[in-house]
N, C-alpha and C positions, 0 to 999 in steps of 0.2 A: 029480619032478613037472614037467609041461610048462607053461611060461609064455612070454608075449610079452616081448620085451626091454624094453618100456616098463614092465613090471611087476616088473622085477628090482630088488631092494633091495641097497644096499651091503653087502658081506659074504657074499652068496649064493655058493654053490660049484657049479661045473659037475658034473653027474652023468655026462657022457660027452664025448668029444672033439667038437669042432666043425669042420666042413669047409664051405667055400663051395660055390657051385653048380658050380664047375669042379673040385672035388675037392681043392683046396688046403687044407692044415691051417691053421686060424686060432687056436684055443685048445685046451689040453689038459684032459682030465678032472681034476677036483680044483682047477682054477684058481679063485681068489677074485675075484669080480667087483666092480670099482669103476669109476670114470669112464674110466680108460684102456682097460679091457677092453670096456666098453660102446661107446666110440667106435670101437674096432676092429671090433666086430660090425656097427655101423651102416655102416661103410665097406665091409664085405663083403656088405651087403644081407641080413643074417641076421635073420629075424623071430622064430622060436620056438626055444627051447632047453630042454634037460632040466637042471634043477638038483636038488641034494639036497633032500630033503623038509624043509620048515620047518613045524612044527606050527601056527604062527599064520596060515597061509594061509587067507584068508577064503572062497574058493570054488574049485571044481574048474575046470580049463581044458577047452575043447572038444577032442574027439578029432580032428576034422577042421577046423582053423581056416581061415577064409577068407583069401585072399591080401591082405596089407596093401600100400598104395601106398608107393612109394619116398619120397614126401614128403607132407606134410599138404595135402589138396586145398583146405582153407580159405585157404591162403596166397595163391592167385591173386586172389580178391576183396579180401582185405586189402591186397595189394600195389597193386591198382588204386585202392582207396580212398586209400592213402597218396600215390599219384601225384596224384590229384585234390586231396588236401589240400595237397600241396606247391605246386600251382598257386595255390590260394587264399592260402597263406602269402606267395607272391611278390607277389600282387596287393595284399594288405594291407600288406606291408612298403613297397611303393611309395607307397601312399596315406597311411599313418600314420607311416612312418619307423621302425616297430617291429613286432614280432610278439608273440604272447601264448601263454603256457604252455598254456592250455586248448586252443588250436588244435593244438598239437603232441601233446598227450595224446590228442586225438580222432583225429588222422590217422596218427601214426607209432607211438604206444605199443601199439595192438593188434597190430601187426606184430612189435614187439619181444617181446611176450609169447609169440608163436609161435616166434621164433628160438630161445628157450631149449631147446625140444624137438627142433628140426630140426638134424641134423648134416650132411646131404648138401648142402653149399653148391653144388657143381657142378651138381647137378640143379636147384636153385633158379635158378641163373643161366641154365641152358639153357632152363628153362621160362618164366622171367619176362622174358627179354631180348627186346625188340621194336624196331621202327624208329620208333615213335611217341613223341611228347612227350619228346624226348631230355633236355632240361634237367631236367624234373621226375623222369623215370625215373632219371636219373643221380643225382639227390639221394637218392632212396630206396635205390638200389643202394649208394651210398657210405655211407649210414647203416647199412645191413645189414652190409657188409663191415667197417666200422670197429668195429661191435659184436663180430663174430667175432674180428677181429684182437686187440682188447683182451682178450677172453676167453682166446684162445690164449696171450697174453703173461702170463697169470696175474693180471691186474688184478682188483680187487674187483668185486663185482656192481654197486655204485654207480658206480664208475669206468667199467665196461663199458657201462652204460646211458648215461652221459654221453658216451662216445665215439660211441655210435650216434647220439645227439642232435647232436653236433658234426658228424658226417658228413652227417646229414640236412640240416643248415643251412649247410654250408660254402660253398655257392654263392648264398646268399640275396642277395648284392650284385649278382647279375646282373639283379635286378628293375629296376635303374637303367640297364641297357644296352639299347640299341635292339634290338628283335626282328629287324630287318633284318640287323643284324650277327650276332646269335646264330644265325640260321638261314641265313646266306649259303651258297649251294651250291658256292662255290669258295674259293680261297685269299684270306685277308684282306689288305687293304693294310696298310702300316706304320701308317697313322693309325688304322685300325680295330683293329689288334692293340694299339696303345697304349691305346685306349678299353677293350678287353677287360681289359687289365692293371689297370684301376682297380677291378674288382669285388671283390678281397680287402679293400681299404680301405673300400669301400661296405658290404660285409658286416660288417666289424668295427664300424663306426659303428652299424649297425642292431642288432647283437646286444648291444653295450655299452649301448644305449638300452633294451634289452628285458629283460636278465637280469643278476643279480649273479653272474656266472660267467665270470671272465676266461679260463679254459681254452677254453670254447666259442667265445668271441669271437676268441681268438688262433688257434684252429684255422682260422677263416675268413680271418684276415689272413695266415697263414703257410703255407697248404697248397700254395702254389706255390713256396715256398722250397726250395732244394736243398742237400744236405750240402756240396757243393763251392763254394757261393756263386754258382751260375749262375742261381738262381731270382729271383723277384720277389714283392713290390714293394721289399723292403729289401736283398736280396742277402745274407741271413744265412747263416751256416755252422754245421754240425754241432750242437754243444750249445747254440748260441744259438737254435735252433728248438725251440719247446715240444714236449714228447713227444706231446701230443694232436694237434698239427699234423702230426707225423711219421707217426702212425698214419693220419690222414685222407689224407695225401699218397699213401701206398701204396694205400689203397682207391680214391682218386680216379684214379690212373694206371691201375690195373687195369680199373676200370669204363669209363673212357674208351677204352681200347684194345680192349675186347671189344664195344663198342657199335656199332650201325649208325647212323652219322650221315650226313647228306646229302652231306657233303664228305669222308667217310672210309670205306673198306671195313672191314667187320667182320672181325676176326681171330680165329683159333681160340683157345679158352681155354688150352689147354696151351702153344701157341706163345707166347702173351703172357706166361705165367709164365717162360718161358725168357728173353724180352726183359727182364723185370723183374729176373731174376737178374743180367743184365749191368748194369742200371742201379744195382744195389745196391753196386757197387764205387766209384761216384763220386757219384751223385745222390740215391738213396734210402737211408734208414737201413738198414744191412745186417742188424742183428739183427731188426728188425721185418719186413723183406722176407723174410729166410730163414725166420723163424717162419711167416709167411704161406704161403710155398711148401711147407714141410714138412707143414703141415696141409691144404693144398689138394690136393696130389698124390695121397694115398691115396683121395680122393673120386672119382678117375677109374677106380678098380677097378670092373669091370662095365659100363663105358661102351663103346658101339660106336664104332669109329674107322675112318677110311679112311687107308691108307698111301700113300706117294708113288708106289708102283707100281700103284695102282688097286685093290688088294685091300682087302677090309673084314673086320674081325674085332672081338674084344673084349679089352680090357685085363684080364688076370687077376692080375697082380702088378706092383708098382712096385719099382724098383731103390732100394736104401737110400742110395746116393750119387749115382748117375747118374739124377737125378730124372725127366728128360724122355725116358728110353729104357726103357720098361717091357717086360714080357713080354706078347705079344699072341697070342691064339689065333685062327687063321684056319682054319675047318673043323676038321679033325683035327690040324692042324699048329700047333706053338708057335714063334713067332718072337721071339727075344731081341734087341731093338733095341740093347741095350748091346754086343752082339757084331756084329750085322749093321749096320755103321755107315752103309752106303749108303742104308738105308731110314729114313724118318722118318714120324711121324704128320702127316697133312695136315689132318685134320678130326676133331672129336669130336661125336658125336650123343647124343641122349637114350638 
């Protein structure tokens, strides 16, 4: 019987082999479908599959199904609503010295509900990243990425939602920083940077005054701490940094690196992952960072890319160990970047 993968039930079995649009084998006939197998099919952008008949199926599937989108189209308005909600949270925090749970539920929670069903994080980032409202967009992105990272780490659903909330609120202390500094189009002076470095403590005070949840407040206080002690405001090291803060730190760094800020060129999503891999050896938690990278890289399958020689093609397979050198199809040619070391990916498109 033919079903959409969103209708697959745990324990369903494949009635035939699955291949992606490039003819690469994804799963074999007879495979039992659970979360791991579903994730793999999402990554290869497979929509409909044949499974063995289950008598309890409620309705027949259409013979010629319509093409489904790569991501939920409702996410864009929800994302924009969350950005507007973040701005209101900042304004209220500045005015009242605290924020309110109902405001978070209204602005960010609807987006979280949709995160549960959306697996193509790269498409989300490519679709939702823009040059406007950096501070508020960054808050939403870090909330989104913190949610996914916690889920990929195997945290409980409750902890995963808290991680998303912590990421969403991590920069709330910036409400007390002058907008002139936050949006300055060139390098900050030493005095201005010292002022920026106050925002984790400001955020901690606001969140301590708002919720009885030390982890969310500590994530705001410690998200700029680094494993080797080079961070701020306290210069903490490794295990002295709260796990929630270490998750938010990885999400914060990735979002900042891929974003278009007035004083920073936007960098390619895959290139930034490579930079974060380097950071994981000293500054970022290595287990969290490598978990993030391992789950992000397969999302690039099917994405259009430009190579450093000017050719454009499509990623058809990722390398199991050389994460940033996938197999790319250019017209009828396959280029293995793990072998052709002089070539690299310069840009990823939708």
